C-alpha positions, 0 to 999 in steps of 0.5 A: 830323491830330494834332499832339503836343507832348511836353514832356520832362524830359530829351532822350531818350538810348536808349543811356543809359536805359530811359526814353530807349528808352521815349520813342522807342517812343512817338514812333515810335508817334505818327509811324506814324499820320502825326501831327506831333510836337514835342519840347520840353525845358528840359534841355541836349542831350548827345552821347547825345541821340537824332537825330530824323531824321524829317520829322514830328518837330521839337525846341525848347528851352524855358525853365522859369518863363519867359513865352516858353513861353506864346508858344510854346504859343499858336503851336504849338496842339497837339491833344495834350500829353504831359508826360514825368514828373509834375514836368514837368506841375507846371511846364508843366501850368497854362500848357498848360491856360490856352492850349490848354484843348482839348488832350488832356493825357497824363502819361507816368509812366515809372515811379511816382517816388513808389514808387521814392523811398519804397522808397529811403528805406525801404532807407536807413532799414533797414526794410521798405517798407509801403504806408503809407509811400507813402500818407504821403509828400508826394512821393506826393501831388504825383504822384497830384495830377498823375495826376488833373490829366491826362486820361490817364496811361500806366503802364508796370507792371501792378503800378503800375496795381493799386496806383493803383486799389486803394490810391489809388482812381483811376478806371481811365478815367484810367489806361492800361497801356502797357508797353515796345513791343517787336518779337517775338523770331523764330526767325531772331532767335534763330538770330543770337544767339551760343550758350552756348559762344560767350558768356562773363562776367557783365554788368550795365548801367544809367545810373550816375546812377540811384540803384537802379543805383548801389546794385546795383553797390555790392551786387555789388562788396561782397557778391555778386561776391566769392562768385561769383568764388571759384567761377568763376576765369575769369569776369569782371563787366563793368559798363556804363552812361552817366555813370560818376562818379569814385566808380564808376570807382575801383571798377574792379579787373582783379585782382578781374575787376571791370571798370567799362566805362562807356558802351556804344556798342552795348548789344545787342552787349555783352549778346549776348556776355555769358553772364549778366546780374546785376541785384540791385536792392534798390529801384526801380519800373517795368519794368527796361530792362536786363532786357527788353533782356537777354531781347531779346538772349537773355541769361538773368539773375538779379534780385530781386523788385523787378527782376522786378516787373511782368514776369511772368504767374502762369504765366510762368517767369523767364529765370533766377532771382529771389532777394533773398538775396545768397548764393542770388543768387550760387549761382544765378548760378554755377549758371546760368553753368555749366549749359548746359541750364539756361541754354538753358531760361532763354533760352527763358523770356525769349523767352516773356516778351518775346513775351507781355508786351511785343509792340508790336502787342498794345498799340499799337492799344489806346492809339491807340483810347483817345486817339481815344475821349477826344478825341471825348468830352473834355468828358464825360471831364473832367466825370467827373473832378471831383477832377482838375478841382478839383485843376487849379483850385487848382494852376493858381492856386498854380503860376501865382503861384509861377512868375510870382513867379520870373519877376519875381525873375529880372528 
């Protein structure tokens, strides 16, 4: 039986972020095989932290730059270690390699952080994102090095898989496409949704600490919502998300029908009662949880090319509209909100996307087979990844010495 150690960047909060939901999907997949899971994290738990109520799951608080982790990992002796984001691999990877050299090392990227960060920098500098910007970014070099050092990296978006293969020439053997693992939408599920007439208002949802979300809220407030509210005098915009800072709550304005609602105790309920989801994301990466959750609740959406990235086949139709122009965005929102037939067809498009792109049964066995195959051929797999071996050798020494220097300094 495999024993999986997951080293989390933060404790999973499925009601706060897509990353939290993604992590619980992975844990559910592992426990479905009767594998033991230990979730270790250096962060502080919050009131929104998931409750690991399962006999095969345990959780441990760990410290960074502290030799106590060495004792912990030697005692735990996991067969598989999952690093949640590349920053965690940088911090703990050398210790894992030193004390558990035969453990399979998996990087859960969540999304390509370097892609999101580079796009954000380009946006702030008011210039179009180009691949060259990504290639010349030091943050990118760190993330790509982490991918090479691991035996396998889980990539949530097929756009990002293509980017890593074509632009960074990373061997397919080191990458595994694993999108959200969702249950299919059945006729019974659809019949339980409120229909068009029983829904009202617009909604957007997302963690306020996530910069792409905060930027999209400002975009709605300053540019898009003023265009929509003039045409739909009865409609309101409800904005949900965890950890709203004072600068966000100050945007709350009932007279403008612009409502900052804060954390949603039940995101499914608020999404199912909304008529249209708005997600004008101007930068970002990965798969947008707010959009897959909207589809899973039967709620059509308007988003941008960034928002829809990695979610469509060539023959697929979006469950609403995709546009990067704010005026067209507002016009599409008004049209979708006001046209029942268009709304119903858009809802059906969302069902097709979930049932063809994110079905749990379609992807679960593939990743389990991949893990088993690499475990059975780990020595050969690592021999073929010479760049990773080389990077691991040099990084092992540099990060180890830096960490030990910090340990001494802390004493």
